[in-house]
C-alpha positions in Angstrom: 75.4 27.7 136.3 73.4 24.9 137.9 69.6 24.3 137.7 67.3 23.6 140.7 67.5 19.8 140.1 71.0 19.6 140.7 72.1 18.2 144.0 74.0 20.1 146.7 77.8 20.2 146.4 80.0 17.8 148.6 80.9 20.3 151.2 77.4 21.8 151.8 76.1 18.3 151.8 78.5 17.2 154.6 77.5 19.9 156.9 73.8 19.9 155.8 73.8 23.5 154.5 71.7 24.9 151.8 73.4 24.9 148.6 72.8 28.1 146.5 74.2 29.2 143.2 74.4 32.6 141.7 73.7 33.2 137.9 76.6 32.5 135.5 78.6 30.6 138.2 79.5 27.0 138.5 80.3 27.3 142.1 77.9 27.6 144.9 77.8 30.8 147.0 79.2 29.2 150.0 82.2 27.7 148.2 82.8 31.0 146.5 82.6 33.0 149.8 85.1 30.6 151.6 87.5 29.9 148.7 86.6 26.2 148.4 86.6 24.2 145.3 82.9 23.4 144.6 82.4 19.7 143.5 79.9 17.0 143.6 81.9 13.9 143.5 80.1 11.6 146.0 78.3 8.6 144.5 74.6 8.8 143.8 72.4 7.1 146.2 69.5 4.7 145.3 66.0 6.6 145.5 63.8 5.7 148.4 64.5 4.5 151.9 67.1 1.8 152.6 65.5 -1.7 153.5 65.2 -2.5 157.1 67.0 -5.8 156.4 70.1 -3.9 155.6 70.9 -3.7 159.2 70.3 -6.8 161.3 68.5 -6.4 164.5 71.3 -7.9 166.5 73.9 -5.7 165.0 71.9 -2.6 165.6 71.3 -3.7 169.3 75.0 -4.4 169.8 76.0 -1.1 168.4 73.4 0.9 170.5 74.7 -0.8 173.7 78.3 -0.2 172.6 77.6 3.5 172.1 75.8 4.0 175.3 78.6 2.2 177.3 81.2 4.4 175.5 79.4 7.6 176.3 78.7 6.6 179.9 82.4 5.7 180.5 83.7 8.8 178.9 81.4 11.2 180.6 82.4 9.6 183.9 86.1 10.1 183.2 85.5 13.5 181.8 88.4 13.3 179.4 87.6 16.0 176.8 89.8 14.4 174.0 88.0 11.1 174.2 84.6 12.7 174.9 85.0 14.7 171.6 85.8 11.6 169.6 83.0 9.6 171.2 80.2 12.0 171.4 80.5 14.3 168.2 79.9 11.8 165.5 76.5 10.9 167.1 75.3 14.4 168.3 72.9 15.9 165.8 72.0 19.5 165.2 68.9 19.1 167.4 69.3 19.7 171.2 65.8 18.4 171.8 67.0 15.9 174.4 67.6 18.9 176.8 64.1 19.1 178.2 65.1 22.2 180.4 65.7 24.3 177.4 63.0 26.1 175.6 62.7 25.9 171.9 64.1 29.5 171.6 67.0 28.6 173.9 67.8 25.5 171.6 67.7 27.7 168.6 70.1 30.3 170.2 72.6 27.6 171.4 72.4 25.8 167.9 73.2 29.2 166.3 76.2 29.7 168.5 77.6 26.3 167.5 76.6 26.0 163.8 76.5 29.5 162.4 79.2 29.8 159.8 79.3 33.5 160.1 79.9 33.6 163.7 82.4 30.8 163.5 84.2 32.8 160.6 84.3 35.9 162.9 86.3 34.3 165.7 88.2 31.3 164.2 91.0 31.4 161.8 89.2 29.6 159.0 86.8 26.7 158.0 89.5 24.1 158.4 88.9 24.5 162.1 85.2 24.7 162.1 84.1 21.2 162.6 86.8 20.6 165.3 85.7 23.6 167.2 82.0 22.7 166.8 82.7 19.4 168.2 84.6 20.9 171.3 81.7 23.3 171.8 79.1 20.4 171.7 81.2 18.2 174.0 81.7 20.9 176.7 78.0 21.8 176.5 76.8 18.1 176.8 78.8 17.6 180.0 78.6 21.1 181.6 75.5 22.7 180.2 74.3 24.0 183.5 77.6 25.9 184.0 77.7 27.0 180.4 74.2 27.5 179.4 73.8 31.3 180.3 77.2 32.1 178.5 76.0 30.2 175.4 72.6 32.1 175.6 74.1 35.4 176.2 76.3 34.8 173.2 73.4 33.7 171.1 71.2 36.7 172.0 74.2 39.0 171.6 75.1 37.9 168.1 71.4 38.4 167.1 71.6 41.9 168.3 74.2 42.6 165.5 71.7 41.9 162.8 68.2 42.5 164.4 66.2 45.6 164.0 66.3 48.3 166.8 62.9 47.2 168.0 63.9 43.6 168.4 67.1 44.6 170.1 65.2 46.3 172.9 63.2 43.3 173.4 66.2 41.0 173.7 68.2 43.5 176.0 66.8 42.4 179.3 67.1 38.7 178.6 70.8 39.2 177.4 71.7 41.2 180.5 70.2 38.5 182.7 72.2 35.6 181.0 75.4 37.8 180.9 75.0 38.6 184.6 74.4 34.8 185.5 77.5 33.8 183.4 79.8 36.3 185.0 78.5 35.2 188.5 79.3 31.5 187.7 82.8 32.5 186.7 83.3 34.5 189.9 82.2 31.4 192.0 84.0 29.0 189.8 86.6 26.5 191.5 89.3 24.6 189.5 90.1 21.2 190.9 91.4 19.2 187.9 92.1 19.3 184.1 88.4 19.2 183.4 87.9 22.3 185.5 90.6 24.0 183.7 88.9 23.4 180.5 85.5 24.3 181.6 86.7 27.5 183.2 88.4 28.5 180.0 85.4 27.9 177.8 83.1 29.7 180.3 85.3 32.7 180.2 85.8 32.3 176.4 82.1 32.6 175.8 82.0 35.6 178.1 84.8 37.3 176.1 82.9 36.4 172.9 79.7 38.0 173.8 81.6 41.0 175.2 83.1 41.5 171.8 79.7 41.4 170.4 78.4 44.1 172.9 79.6 47.6 173.8 81.7 46.1 176.5 85.0 45.3 174.7 87.6 45.6 177.5 87.6 42.0 178.7 90.8 42.2 180.7 89.1 41.7 184.1 87.4 38.6 182.9 90.7 37.2 181.4 92.5 38.0 184.6 90.0 36.2 186.9 89.9 33.2 184.6 93.8 32.9 184.3 94.0 33.4 188.0 91.6 30.4 188.6 93.6 28.0 186.4 97.1 29.3 187.4 97.8 26.7 190.1 97.0 23.9 187.7 98.8 25.4 184.8 102.0 26.2 186.6 102.1 23.0 188.5 102.9 21.0 185.5 99.4 19.1 185.7 98.7 16.8 182.8 96.9 19.3 180.7 96.2 18.4 177.2 95.8 20.7 174.1 92.0 20.2 174.2 91.9 21.4 177.8 93.8 24.6 176.8 91.8 25.4 173.4 90.6 28.8 174.8 93.8 29.7 176.7 95.2 32.2 174.0 91.8 33.9 174.1 92.5 34.8 177.6 96.2 35.6 177.4 96.2 38.0 174.5 93.6 40.6 175.9 95.3 40.5 179.2 98.7 41.2 177.4 97.2 44.1 175.8 96.0 45.6 179.0 99.2 45.0 180.9 101.4 46.4 178.0 99.3 49.7 178.2 99.3 50.0 181.8 102.8 48.8 182.7 101.5 45.7 184.8 102.5 42.0 184.8 100.1 39.5 183.3 98.8 36.5 185.4 100.5 33.8 183.2 103.5 33.2 181.1 102.2 31.2 178.1 104.0 27.9 177.8 103.8 26.1 174.5 102.6 22.4 174.6 105.4 20.1 173.6 103.9 17.9 170.7 105.5 15.5 168.3 104.7 17.8 165.4 104.2 21.5 165.0 100.5 22.5 165.7 98.5 25.4 164.4 96.3 27.3 166.9 92.8 28.0 165.8 93.1 31.6 166.7 96.7 32.5 166.8 98.0 30.1 164.1 101.8 29.7 164.3 102.3 32.8 166.5 101.8 31.3 170.0 105.5 30.8 170.5 105.9 34.6 170.6 103.4 35.1 173.5 106.1 34.4 176.2 108.3 37.3 174.7 105.3 39.7 175.2 105.0 38.4 178.8 108.7 39.3 179.2 108.2 42.8 177.7 105.2 43.5 180.1 107.7 42.4 183.0 110.4 44.8 181.8 107.8 47.6 181.2 106.7 47.2 184.8 110.2 47.2 186.0 110.9 50.4 184.1 107.8 52.0 185.6 109.2 51.3 189.1 112.8 51.7 188.4 115.1 54.5 189.8 118.0 56.2 187.9 120.3 53.4 189.1 118.2 50.5 187.8 117.1 51.9 184.4 120.3 51.0 182.6 120.2 47.4 183.8 116.4 47.0 182.6 117.1 48.4 179.3 120.0 46.0 178.8 117.6 43.1 179.4 115.8 44.0 176.2 118.8 43.0 174.2 118.4 39.2 174.6 114.6 39.5 174.0 115.2 41.4 170.8 117.7 38.9 169.5 115.4 36.0 170.2 112.5 37.7 168.5 114.6 38.5 165.4 116.0 34.9 165.1 112.7 33.2 165.6 111.1 31.2 162.9 107.7 29.6 163.0 107.6 25.8 162.8 105.8 24.9 159.7 103.8 21.6 159.9 104.2 19.1 157.0 101.5 19.5 154.3 100.8 23.0 155.7 99.7 24.3 152.5 97.6 21.3 151.5 95.9 21.0 154.9 94.7 24.6 154.9 93.0 26.8 152.5 94.9 29.6 150.6 93.2 32.1 152.7 94.0 30.6 155.9 97.7 30.1 155.0 97.8 33.8 154.1 96.2 34.9 157.3 98.5 32.6 159.4 101.6 33.8 157.7 100.3 37.5 158.1 99.9 36.8 161.9 103.5 35.6 162.2 104.8 38.9 160.5 102.7 41.4 162.3 103.2 39.7 165.8 106.9 39.7 165.3 107.0 43.3 164.2 104.7 44.3 167.1 107.2 42.8 169.6 110.2 44.7 167.9 108.1 47.8 168.0 107.3 47.5 171.7 111.0 46.9 172.3 111.9 50.2 170.5 109.2 52.1 172.5 110.5 50.7 175.8 113.8 52.2 174.9 112.5 55.5 173.5 109.3 57.1 174.7 106.8 58.5 172.2 108.3 61.9 171.1 111.8 60.5 170.9 113.4 58.6 167.9 110.0 58.2 166.3 111.0 57.4 162.8 111.9 53.7 163.3 108.7 53.2 165.1 106.6 54.9 162.4 108.3 52.6 159.8 107.6 49.5 161.6 104.0 50.6 162.4 103.5 51.2 158.5 104.9 47.8 157.8 102.3 46.2 160.2 99.4 48.0 158.7 100.4 47.6 155.2 100.9 43.8 155.7 97.3 43.6 157.3 95.8 45.9 154.5 97.3 43.8 151.6 96.1 40.5 153.3 92.6 41.9 153.7 92.5 43.2 150.2 93.6 39.9 148.8 91.5 37.6 150.9 88.5 39.9 151.5 88.4 39.0 155.2 90.0 40.5 158.3 92.8 38.6 159.9 91.6 37.3 163.4 93.6 37.7 166.7 95.7 40.7 165.5 94.3 43.2 167.9 97.6 43.6 169.8 99.8 44.3 166.7 97.0 46.5 165.3 96.8 48.7 168.4 100.6 49.0 168.6 100.9 50.2 165.1 98.0 52.7 165.4 99.5 54.3 168.5 102.7 55.1 166.6 100.9 57.0 163.7 101.9 60.6 164.1 101.1 62.4 160.7 97.6 63.7 160.7 96.9 62.7 157.1 98.1 59.1 157.9 95.7 59.1 160.9 92.7 60.3 158.7 93.5 57.5 156.1 93.9 54.6 158.8 91.3 55.5 161.2 88.5 54.5 158.9 90.2 51.2 158.2 90.2 50.1 161.9 87.3 47.7 161.3 89.1 46.0 158.5 92.4 45.7 160.4 91.1 44.6 163.8 88.2 42.3 162.7 85.8 40.5 165.0 82.7 42.8 165.4 81.6 46.4 164.9 81.3 47.1 168.6 84.9 45.7 169.2 86.3 47.9 166.3 84.5 51.0 167.8 86.2 50.2 171.1 89.5 50.2 169.4 88.6 53.5 167.5 87.8 55.1 170.8 91.0 54.1 172.6 93.3 54.9 169.7 91.7 58.3 169.2 92.0 59.1 172.8 95.8 58.3 172.8 96.3 60.5 169.7 94.7 63.3 171.5 97.1 62.9 174.4 100.1 62.5 172.2 99.4 65.8 170.4 99.6 67.8 173.7 102.2 66.0 175.6 106.0 66.2 174.6 106.9 62.8 175.8 104.9 59.6 176.8 106.8 56.5 178.2 105.3 53.1 176.7 104.5 51.8 180.2 102.5 55.0 181.0 100.0 54.8 178.1 97.1 53.8 180.3 97.4 56.9 182.4 96.9 59.2 179.4 93.8 57.5 178.0 90.5 59.0 178.6 88.5 57.6 181.6 85.8 56.4 179.2 88.1 54.0 177.5 
């Protein structure tokens, strides 16, 4: 237990968060919640302000001129990677330099960028937070007129999750106005270069984020539009770096879910970036190499939906090499993986790998056998997916992010009524994100269960046609 005179721990001090301790605990509340080791090892500073003589006037002037020249050159080149490294160390938490923003708007945008709870909801873990914040800041600095309404809609929508009903009503009109403006900007957006690709993706990514915080959780239309805008640049082999495509998986996965349910073909086939060493996606972890297989399964589902009796056998045979590839696939583990990430992050990343692989195998089974036919293997794989997610949640006390696809695939294959009752209430813990997003999944799943109880057979590619029109 620490007294009030004790200084903040090193982690809270580094990000300028208030450091609080509970009784009978040697660790602060934030480190306990995030699973960090709570330490105060930094050297003590001398009391009072540092003397002015410590920084010669000439040196200060030279540094200021160099910083300004660097920022100007980087902004002109619009290179996101260099922009991040040049701007982020010198950008403070205050956005007061933007005179066109009201105090309330500045507060909302700072909340979107610096709120730990919001960051924890959408990103895999705290090891990615500062990098992600830097990217949000650099984009907002360069493209704030394009992104302002999307950031404000996200900020207001995030507030609605915790505000009282009366406060929510006051904010509703302002949220609707900002959300409509952000959607209009996406509809009018044009992509001409790599910066346009990254700007388009972050705009759409913020729209998807505030949709997950509201009652509108089907974001497939937004994802389809954004992916259509970047498709020429993405498929032409343009020089797109990892910083340009940070939000790409946020667009691809929701569209994959929609296409899998409706027997349609996604806009893009994900292409892993060739890098000198394995990378860990801040949303999908080590699972991104599996995304091309889901695209292929969407294509085969669409082919089955339009195949005649002579073509069906050929389409089903095409599932065999995909199944073999998924079974033999192993994630590329980076060096120092266990030391570079927290224990909780490692558990979540490995859980993602397992459930995404099982989801692909389960979809392959369902493309071969419609619901109502050879159900036992599907129920077994579904139980494995949900058990893996449940154990990870109970162990880490945090839902795994970006597992909506395997969660949905597993829940659709629960047939026993007692099992349905058991797992239905666990959907918020399984799917994560926000209560409105979990409610959308509950509505979708219960709609399919209702249809399955009255229909003898449902082909996988025909799921969308049996869902309630309200889903």
